[in-house]
C-alpha positions as CSV (number, residue, x, y, z in Angstrom):
1,M,52.1,8.8,125.3
2,Q,49.4,9.1,121.9
3,D,46.5,7.0,121.7
4,P,47.7,4.2,118.9
5,T,43.5,4.5,118.1
6,A,43.7,8.0,117.0
7,I,46.8,7.7,115.5
8,L,45.3,5.3,113.4
9,F,42.4,6.9,112.7
10,T,44.6,10.1,111.8
11,A,46.4,7.8,109.2
12,F,43.3,6.5,107.9
13,T,41.6,10.1,107.3
14,L,44.9,11.3,105.7
15,L,45.0,8.3,103.5
16,I,41.3,9.0,102.4
17,I,42.1,12.9,101.8
18,A,45.0,11.5,99.5
19,L,42.9,9.3,97.6
20,S,40.3,11.6,97.2
21,L,42.3,14.5,95.5
22,A,44.2,11.5,93.4
23,L,40.9,10.2,92.4
24,Q,40.0,14.4,91.6
25,N,43.2,14.7,89.8
26,Q,42.5,11.8,87.8
27,R,39.0,12.7,86.8
28,R,40.6,16.2,86.0
29,K,42.8,14.5,83.7
30,A,40.7,12.2,82.4
31,Q,38.4,15.3,81.4
32,K,41.4,17.1,79.7
33,I,42.2,14.2,77.7
34,R,38.0,13.7,76.8
35,Q,38.6,17.5,76.1
36,R,41.3,17.2,73.9
37,F,40.0,14.1,71.9
38,G,36.7,16.2,71.3
39,D,39.1,19.1,69.8
40,L,40.7,16.5,67.8
41,E,37.5,14.7,66.6
42,R,36.1,18.3,66.0
43,G,39.4,19.3,64.0
44,E,39.3,15.9,62.1
45,Q,35.3,17.0,61.3
46,R,36.3,20.4,59.9
47,M,39.4,19.0,58.1
48,F,36.8,16.4,56.6
49,A,34.4,19.2,55.7
50,F,36.8,21.3,54.2
51,L,38.2,18.5,52.1
52,H,34.7,17.2,50.8
53,D,33.8,21.2,50.3
54,L,37.2,21.2,47.8
55,G,36.5,18.3,46.3
56,L,32.7,19.4,45.4
57,A,34.2,22.7,43.8
58,I,37.0,21.4,41.4
59,E,34.3,19.2,40.2
60,N,32.3,22.3,38.9
61,E,35.9,23.6,37.7
62,P,36.0,27.0,39.4
63,E,37.4,29.8,38.5
64,P,41.0,30.7,40.6
65,S,39.3,33.3,42.6
66,V,36.4,31.2,44.0
67,I,38.8,28.2,44.8
68,S,41.0,30.5,46.7
69,R,38.2,31.8,48.4
70,I,37.2,28.0,49.1
71,I,40.5,27.3,50.5
72,V,41.5,30.2,52.5
73,E,37.9,30.3,54.4
74,G,37.9,26.5,55.1
75,V,41.6,26.3,56.6
76,D,40.7,29.5,59.0
77,K,38.3,27.3,60.2
78,V,40.3,24.2,60.9
79,V,43.0,25.8,62.4
80,S,41.0,28.9,64.0
81,A,42.9,31.9,62.1
82,R,41.9,35.3,62.1
83,G,41.8,35.1,58.3
84,G,44.0,34.5,55.8
85,A,45.2,34.7,51.8
86,I,46.3,33.1,48.8
87,Y,48.9,34.7,46.4
88,F,49.3,33.5,42.9
89,V,52.8,34.0,40.9
90,N,51.9,35.8,37.9
91,A,52.5,34.4,34.2
92,D,56.4,35.7,34.0
93,G,56.9,34.7,37.4
94,N,58.2,37.4,38.7
95,F,55.4,38.8,41.3
96,L,52.7,37.6,43.1
97,N,49.3,39.2,43.1
98,P,46.3,38.5,46.0
99,A,43.8,35.7,44.3
100,Y,41.7,36.3,47.6
101,I,42.1,37.6,51.1
102,S,39.8,37.0,53.6
103,D,37.4,40.1,54.7
104,E,39.2,40.1,58.8
105,C,42.8,38.9,57.9
106,P,45.2,41.0,59.1
107,P,47.8,42.7,56.9
108,L,50.3,40.3,55.7
109,I,52.6,42.5,53.8
110,G,54.7,45.4,54.3
111,I,53.0,48.6,54.2
112,P,55.0,51.7,52.7
113,M,54.7,54.9,55.0
114,E,52.5,56.6,52.5
115,I,49.8,54.2,52.7
116,R,50.0,54.2,56.6
117,N,49.4,58.1,56.5
118,R,46.8,58.4,54.3
119,A,44.8,55.3,56.0
120,K,44.6,57.3,59.1
121,R,42.3,59.7,57.1
122,D,40.6,56.7,54.9
123,P,40.7,53.1,56.2
124,R,40.1,52.2,52.8
125,A,43.3,53.2,51.3
126,L,44.9,50.4,53.2
127,E,42.4,47.7,52.5
128,S,42.6,48.9,48.5
129,H,46.4,48.7,48.8
130,L,46.3,45.4,50.1
131,R,43.7,43.8,47.9
132,L,45.6,45.4,44.5
133,S,49.5,45.4,45.7
134,R,51.6,42.9,43.6
135,L,54.8,41.4,45.3
136,S,58.1,41.1,44.0
137,I,58.9,37.4,44.2
138,D,61.2,37.4,46.9
139,E,59.4,40.3,49.4
140,G,58.4,40.0,52.5
141,I,57.3,36.2,54.4
142,L,55.6,34.7,51.3
143,G,58.7,35.5,49.2
144,H,60.8,34.0,51.8
145,C,58.5,31.3,52.2
146,L,58.9,30.6,48.8
147,S,62.6,30.8,48.4
148,V,62.9,28.3,51.4
149,G,60.4,26.0,49.6
150,E,58.4,24.3,52.6
151,P,55.9,25.8,55.4
152,I,56.9,28.1,58.1
153,H,55.6,29.2,61.0
154,V,56.1,32.8,61.9
155,P,55.9,34.0,65.6
156,D,55.8,37.7,65.0
157,I,55.5,38.9,61.3
158,K,56.6,42.8,62.6
159,N,60.1,41.3,63.6
160,H,60.9,38.9,60.6
161,P,63.9,39.8,58.8
162,A,61.9,40.6,55.5
163,F,60.7,43.3,57.5
164,R,63.5,45.2,58.0
165,D,63.2,48.1,55.4
166,A,62.2,51.8,56.6
167,F,59.9,53.0,54.5
168,I,58.1,49.5,53.9
169,G,57.4,48.7,57.9
170,Y,55.4,46.2,59.5
171,T,53.9,47.0,63.2
172,D,50.8,44.7,63.8
173,D,51.2,41.9,66.4
174,V,50.5,39.0,64.1
175,S,51.6,35.6,64.0
176,A,51.1,33.6,60.5
177,L,51.7,30.3,59.0
178,V,53.1,30.4,55.7
179,S,53.4,27.7,52.9
180,P,54.5,27.8,49.2
181,L,51.7,26.2,46.8
182,R,53.8,23.8,44.4
183,H,52.5,21.3,41.7
184,A,54.3,19.2,39.3
185,N,57.6,20.9,40.6
186,K,56.3,24.0,40.0
187,D,55.6,27.2,42.0
188,M,51.8,28.1,41.5
189,G,51.8,30.6,44.7
190,V,51.7,31.1,48.5
191,L,48.6,30.2,51.2
192,V,48.9,32.0,54.7
193,V,46.6,32.3,57.6
194,A,47.2,34.7,60.5
195,R,46.6,35.3,64.2
196,R,46.7,38.7,66.2
197,H,48.5,38.0,69.2
198,T,45.4,38.7,71.2
199,D,44.0,35.2,69.2
200,G,46.6,33.2,70.9
201,N,49.8,31.4,69.5
202,F,49.4,28.6,66.7
203,T,49.7,25.3,68.2
204,N,52.4,22.7,66.8
205,N,49.2,20.7,66.0
206,D,47.6,23.9,64.0
207,F,51.0,24.0,62.3
208,A,51.1,20.0,61.4
209,V,47.4,20.5,60.1
210,F,47.9,23.7,58.1
211,R,51.1,21.6,56.5
212,S,48.7,18.9,55.5
213,I,46.0,21.4,54.1
214,A,48.6,23.4,52.2
215,E,49.4,20.0,50.5
216,Q,45.7,19.0,49.6
217,S,44.9,22.6,48.2
218,S,48.3,22.8,46.0
219,F,47.2,19.3,44.3
220,A,43.6,20.5,44.2
221,I,44.8,24.0,42.5
222,G,47.4,22.0,40.4
223,N,44.5,19.8,39.0
224,A,42.4,22.2,38.6
225,R,44.5,24.3,36.4
226,I,45.1,21.3,34.4
227,H,41.4,20.7,33.8
228,R,40.9,24.4,32.8
229,E,43.5,24.8,30.5
230,A,42.3,21.6,29.0
231,H,38.9,22.6,28.6
232,E,40.5,26.2,27.3
233,K,42.3,23.7,24.5
234,R,39.1,22.0,23.6
235,A,37.7,25.6,23.0
236,I,40.4,26.6,21.2
237,E,40.4,23.3,19.3
238,G,36.9,23.9,18.5
239,E,36.8,27.5,17.6
240,L,39.7,26.4,15.0
241,N,38.0,23.4,13.6
242,N,35.3,25.4,12.8
243,A,37.5,28.1,10.9
244,R,38.7,25.4,9.4
245,E,35.5,24.4,7.9
246,V,35.0,27.9,6.9
247,Q,38.3,28.3,5.2
248,R,37.5,24.9,3.7
249,V,34.3,26.1,2.0
250,L,36.3,29.5,0.6
251,L,38.3,26.6,-1.8
252,P,37.0,25.4,-4.9
253,Q,34.7,22.4,-3.6
254,E,35.5,21.1,-6.8
255,D,37.4,21.3,-10.4
256,P,36.0,23.5,-12.7
257,L,34.5,22.1,-16.3
258,I,36.5,24.0,-19.2
259,H,36.0,23.5,-22.6
260,G,39.4,22.1,-24.3
261,F,41.4,22.3,-20.8
262,K,41.2,20.0,-17.5
263,I,42.5,21.7,-14.1
264,S,42.9,20.1,-10.9
265,G,43.7,21.7,-7.5
266,T,44.5,20.5,-4.0
267,N,45.3,22.2,-0.8
268,V,46.9,20.2,2.1
269,P,47.2,22.3,5.2
270,A,50.1,21.8,7.7
271,R,48.0,23.1,10.7
272,I,44.7,23.5,11.2
273,I,44.3,26.6,9.4
274,S,46.3,26.8,6.1
275,G,47.9,30.2,5.0
276,D,47.6,28.8,1.3
277,Y,44.9,29.5,-1.0
278,Y,44.0,28.4,-4.7
279,D,41.0,29.7,-6.4
280,Y,39.0,29.3,-10.0
281,I,37.2,32.5,-11.3
282,D,34.6,32.3,-14.2
283,L,35.6,35.8,-16.0
284,G,32.8,35.2,-18.9
285,D,33.8,35.7,-22.6
286,Q,36.0,32.4,-22.7
287,K,38.2,33.5,-19.8
288,F,38.9,32.0,-16.6
289,G,41.0,33.2,-13.5
290,V,43.4,30.5,-12.3
291,A,45.3,31.7,-8.8
292,I,47.1,30.5,-5.9
293,A,48.6,32.3,-3.1
294,D,50.8,31.6,-0.1
295,V,50.7,33.8,2.9
296,S,53.8,34.3,5.0
297,G,53.6,32.8,8.4
298,K,51.1,29.9,9.6
299,G,48.2,29.4,11.8
300,V,44.7,32.3,12.4
301,P,46.9,35.5,11.1
302,A,48.0,33.9,8.1
303,G,44.2,32.1,7.4
304,L,42.5,35.6,7.8
305,L,44.6,37.4,5.6
306,M,44.3,34.5,2.8
307,A,40.6,35.1,3.1
308,M,40.8,38.6,2.8
309,C,43.4,38.5,-0.1
310,R,40.5,35.7,-1.9
311,S,37.5,38.4,-1.4
312,S,40.2,41.1,-2.7
313,L,40.9,39.2,-5.9
314,R,37.3,38.0,-6.9
315,S,36.4,41.9,-6.6
316,F,38.7,43.2,-8.9
317,A,39.5,39.9,-11.2
318,S,36.7,41.0,-13.6
319,S,37.6,44.8,-14.0
320,D,40.4,44.4,-16.0
321,A,42.1,41.7,-18.7
322,S,45.3,42.5,-17.5
323,P,46.4,40.2,-14.5
324,S,49.0,42.4,-13.3
325,S,46.5,45.3,-13.5
326,V,44.4,43.2,-11.1
327,M,47.2,42.4,-8.9
328,A,48.1,46.2,-8.3
329,A,44.5,46.9,-7.4
330,V,44.5,44.0,-4.7
331,N,47.7,45.1,-3.4
332,R,46.7,48.8,-2.8
333,Q,43.5,47.4,-1.2
334,L,45.5,44.6,1.2
335,F,48.0,47.0,1.7
336,P,46.9,49.1,4.6
337,D,46.1,46.2,6.3
338,I,48.7,43.7,6.0
339,R,51.4,43.5,9.2
340,E,55.0,45.1,8.1
341,D,56.0,41.5,9.0
342,M,53.6,39.4,6.6
343,F,53.4,39.4,3.1
344,I,51.5,37.5,0.4
345,S,53.1,35.6,-2.7
346,M,50.6,35.1,-5.4
347,S,50.3,33.5,-9.2
348,Y,47.4,34.6,-11.0
349,G,46.6,33.9,-14.5
350,I,43.9,34.2,-16.9
351,L,43.0,30.9,-19.3
352,N,41.5,32.3,-22.6
353,T,40.2,29.5,-24.3
354,A,39.6,31.3,-27.5
355,N,43.1,31.1,-28.7
356,D,44.5,28.8,-26.0
357,T,46.3,31.2,-24.1
358,L,47.8,31.7,-20.5
359,T,48.0,35.1,-19.1
360,L,50.8,34.9,-16.2
361,S,51.1,37.9,-13.4
362,R,53.8,36.4,-10.6
363,A,53.9,38.7,-7.5
364,G,56.9,37.1,-5.4
365,H,55.4,33.4,-6.1
366,E,57.4,30.1,-7.1
367,P,57.7,30.3,-10.8
368,A,54.7,28.0,-12.6
369,L,56.4,24.9,-14.3
370,L,55.5,24.4,-18.3
371,F,55.7,21.0,-19.5
372,R,55.7,21.0,-23.6
373,R,54.6,17.6,-24.9
374,E,56.7,18.3,-28.5
375,T,60.1,18.5,-26.3
376,G,59.2,16.5,-23.3
377,K,60.9,19.2,-21.2
378,V,59.6,21.3,-18.3
379,E,60.4,25.3,-18.8
380,L,60.2,27.7,-15.6
381,L,57.9,30.5,-15.9
382,R,59.8,33.2,-14.6
383,S,57.3,36.5,-15.4
384,P,58.8,39.3,-12.9
385,G,57.1,40.7,-9.8
386,L,56.8,42.2,-6.0
387,A,55.3,40.2,-3.3
388,L,51.8,41.6,-2.1
389,G,51.8,44.0,1.1
390,I,55.8,45.1,0.9
391,D,54.8,48.1,-1.5
392,S,52.1,50.5,-1.3
393,G,51.6,50.4,-5.0
394,S,53.8,52.3,-7.1
395,V,57.1,50.4,-7.1
396,F,54.7,47.1,-7.5
397,E,53.1,48.2,-10.6
398,R,56.5,49.2,-12.2
399,V,58.1,45.3,-11.3
400,T,55.3,43.4,-11.9
401,R,54.5,42.7,-15.7
402,D,52.3,39.8,-17.7
403,Q,53.6,37.0,-19.3
404,E,51.8,35.2,-22.0
405,V,52.1,31.7,-23.3
406,A,50.4,30.2,-25.9
407,L,49.5,26.4,-25.2
408,K,49.0,23.1,-27.4
409,T,47.4,19.7,-26.9
410,G,49.2,17.7,-24.2
411,D,51.2,21.0,-22.7
412,C,50.8,21.0,-18.9
413,V,51.4,23.9,-16.5
414,L,51.9,23.8,-12.6
415,F,51.1,26.0,-9.9
416,Y,52.5,25.1,-6.7
417,T,53.4,26.7,-3.3
418,D,56.9,26.6,-1.5
419,G,55.7,24.1,1.0
420,V,56.2,21.2,-1.8
421,K,59.7,22.0,-3.2
422,E,61.0,23.0,1.2
423,A,59.7,20.0,1.9
424,I,62.1,17.9,4.3
425,D,63.0,14.1,4.9
426,K,64.5,12.5,8.3
427,E,68.1,13.6,7.0
428,E,66.7,17.1,6.9
429,E,67.0,17.2,3.1
430,E,64.6,19.5,1.0
431,F,62.5,17.8,-1.7
432,G,64.0,20.4,-4.1
433,M,63.2,21.8,-7.1
434,E,64.9,19.4,-9.6
435,R,63.0,16.3,-8.1
436,M,60.0,18.7,-8.2
437,C,60.5,19.5,-12.3
438,E,61.2,15.5,-12.8
439,S,58.7,14.6,-11.0
440,F,56.3,17.1,-13.0
441,R,57.5,15.8,-16.2
442,M,57.4,12.3,-15.8
443,A,53.3,12.7,-14.6
444,A,52.4,15.6,-17.4
445,P,51.6,13.2,-20.1
446,L,49.0,11.7,-18.1
447,G,47.3,14.4,-17.2
448,A,46.3,17.0,-14.4
449,E,45.1,14.6,-12.0
450,A,47.8,12.3,-12.6
451,I,50.4,15.6,-11.9
452,L,48.7,16.0,-8.4
453,S,48.7,12.3,-7.5
454,R,52.0,11.5,-8.5
455,M,53.4,14.9,-6.7
456,Q,51.6,13.8,-3.4
457,E,52.9,10.3,-3.7
458,E,56.4,10.8,-4.2
459,L,56.3,13.8,-1.8
460,A,55.2,11.2,1.1
461,Q,57.5,9.0,0.2
462,F,60.2,11.3,0.6
463,T,59.2,12.7,3.9
464,G,57.9,9.1,5.2
465,D,56.8,9.6,9.2
466,G,57.9,13.3,9.7
467,P,55.9,16.0,10.2
468,Q,54.7,18.0,7.7
469,M,56.5,21.6,8.0
470,D,54.3,23.9,5.6
471,D,51.1,24.0,3.7
472,I,51.0,22.3,0.4
473,T,48.8,23.7,-2.7
474,L,48.9,22.6,-6.1
475,V,47.2,23.3,-9.3
476,A,47.6,21.8,-12.4
477,I,46.3,22.5,-16.1
478,E,46.2,20.4,-19.0
479,K,45.4,21.3,-22.4
480,R,43.4,18.7,-23.9
């Protein structure tokens, strides 16, 4: 029979050992927990540092390549990846172009056999291929991620269904976290980070953190684009406003003083840059040139062509007494530089104050209106002519002819561009030639300035709050 004291001592010893082992186990668990919390805390610190750096970068409105580098290098540190990349969808939405690939990033796309063979002789061939290759929007794991529309974890890239093509294979042992970058319901690109299998697997926590970073990165990139586009728009608007000021200087700054006549003109552009033009040219010897023109199209191209037309007309105006001959010279000079889809309609008249006549030539422009005070009626001056820039010269010069009109006291002539009669109301009805002639007939007895005022008032009443669809230019000549 065993000694009870010995049994008790043995039991007590075993209890002490068990308690000691339990305590050691608890200490190990506590140490692991502290280590885990430490890892989480350090991960949070890396995350906050990344978001802080990203916020500072956005404030400086960086280039897409800079913000891409900040995001890739930041997420690499947060999830301890080997490397990463950002690919952006191109403007057409058909391809993914690399914006930034970190230096040690494993290949993330399939490599053609030709490139692999070349890389055996020159490693730079592979690097060049990776940094210059664009991918189809549905190609590889990047395209697959875009089609899925949410972040994915690819444990082994080489076994992914996207790499079943025998000519574009993938052989590296690499895992990846991939996420689409979306903003305002639009695909902007793909963010991806990778590890080689020797680096260890991505954990669920890594994936959750990566998902969060991808969301923040999408927001950051989207907002950076909005700010950059707004900045570019402001810059363009500034340049256009400067161009408008230059163009405004090219138009008459005031109405001319001509013995026996009163002339008034106005130009109201539909956009910042006008394709309409009018001008007054003192020709000497009691003669005065009056021009109006309308360049096809709108915006900057029309404005530039208008400036060319003005310069050319002024250079030839004093060389010939015939308006048709002057416009023929202008046409020959401009024709080689006018695009096939553009032309200029123009009317040019020479007012002779010695004999009170207006010699008019019309190059495909709207017919001028003539109010006769004696009859109170309006006539259309339809001299024949072809628009500038359509023919190199021979047809233009054969078709275009002068028309001479004698003017008496109280007679008025109105030049205009088609933006007047083609103005539309909310019902999309045109102002039309009939309304324009009646408005001109009613205002003409009051003089040139009254013609412009009444015409603009009636146009405003007719169109209401609707947008101005075309440039509006008016030039009125009154014989006193």
